[in-house]
N, C-alpha and C positions, 0 to 999 in steps of 0.2 A: 097204053103208053105209060111209062113210069114218070111220076112227077118229080120235079126238083125238090129236094129237101134242104132247107137252109137253117142251120142252128144259129141262134142269136147269142150274143155275149151275156154274161150275168148282169152287167150294168152298162148303161149308155152314158156317154161322156158329154154329149151335146144334143140340143133339141132346137128345132126351128119350125116355123109355120109356113105353109105354102098354100095360097088360094088358087084353086084350079081355075084356069082361064078357058074361055071358049076355044081359043086356038090350041088347047091341049086335048081336044076331043076328037074322036074318030067319027065315021059315018053313022054309027049307032048312038052317038052322043055320050059315049063313055070316055073316060080318061084313056088316051091311047098309049101304046107301048113305047113309041118313039119319044113322046113327052116324058114318060117315066125315066128314060135314060138321061134326059136333060135335067130333070129334077134331082136325080141321084148325083149327077155331076155337080150341080149347084150346092147340094148338101155337103158333098165332100170338100168343096172349096171353102164353104163357110165354116165347116168343122176345123179345117186347117187354119183358117184366119182366126178362129177363136183361140187357137194355141199360139198365135203370133207367127204363123208359117204360111208359105205359099207352096203350091204344087211344084214350082220350079226351084224352090230353095228351102229344103228341110235340112238344116245344119249342113249346108253345102252340097246337098244332093237333090235330085228331082224324084218325083214319084210318078210311076207309069202303071196304068191299069192293064193287067194281063188277062183277066177274065171277069165275067159278070154273070150273075144269075138272079132272076126275079121269080118269086113264088106269089102269084096273085091269089088273094083270098076273098075279096069282095069288090064291088063296083065303086066307081067314083064319078061324079058329074061336075059340070060347071058350077062354080061358086062354093063348092065344098072347101072347107079349110082342112088341109092335111097337116098333121103333126108328124114331123120326121125326126126320129131319134137315131143318133149315130154312135156306134161303138167300134171297138177294135178287138180282133180275136185271131187265133191261130197263127201266131208268129212262126216264121222259119228264119233261116240265116239271112235271106235277102228281102223278106217282105212280110206281109200279113194280109188279113181280110179286113176291109172296112165294111161294117154291117149296118143295115138300115131297117128300122121297123117304121112303116108308114101307116098312120091311123087316121080315120075320118073323125075329126074332133067332135062333131055333133052327135054322131052315132056311137062313138067310142068303139069302133069296129076296125080291126086290122084290114087295110086295103092290100098290103103286100109286105113280105119280108124280102130283103135283097142283100146281096153282098158283091163287093168288087175285090177281087184279088189284086194286090198291088205289089210292086217291087220298087226298091230304091235304085236310082240310076245316076251314074256319074256322066253327065252329058259332055264334059270336056274329054274324057277318055273313051266315051261310047261303050261303057261297060256297066253291067249290073254291079251293085255295091251292097255291102252288108248293111243291115238295119242300124242306123245311128243309135248309139246307147242313149244319147240325149232325148231322142224321140221316145224310146221305151220308158225313160224316166217321166216324160210328160203324160203318157197315157196309161202307165201302170205296168207291172210285171207281166210278161207274156205267159200264156198257159202252154207250157212245153210238155 
């Protein structure tokens, strides 16, 4: 089976810590994949908040996740503290990828790389919208 390959941006724009909870574990006592989706969602929201934005209002538009990929590299267990670095890459007319590198802080070992493809959306018109230029200004020039 082919593995998902996720390329990371050259620089990360935001970092946060997340202590792994017992409720984040699966039957084998590893961090489970459902919890990772929730962790990525939280990291995306905190990243946007650090820019003074919300998922529902990015210069008048919303942000919708259209795809997601996670490339697991190592295990994580309860009480591990994860460092989640967030960056932006691969802009197109309507969106970009929000990229995440998650590292076990004690072991300095990558737990996973992940990305969420997002598009900008005008909820009033129910239509996809172009990436706001003001968003590009906040996060840096896109790599086109």
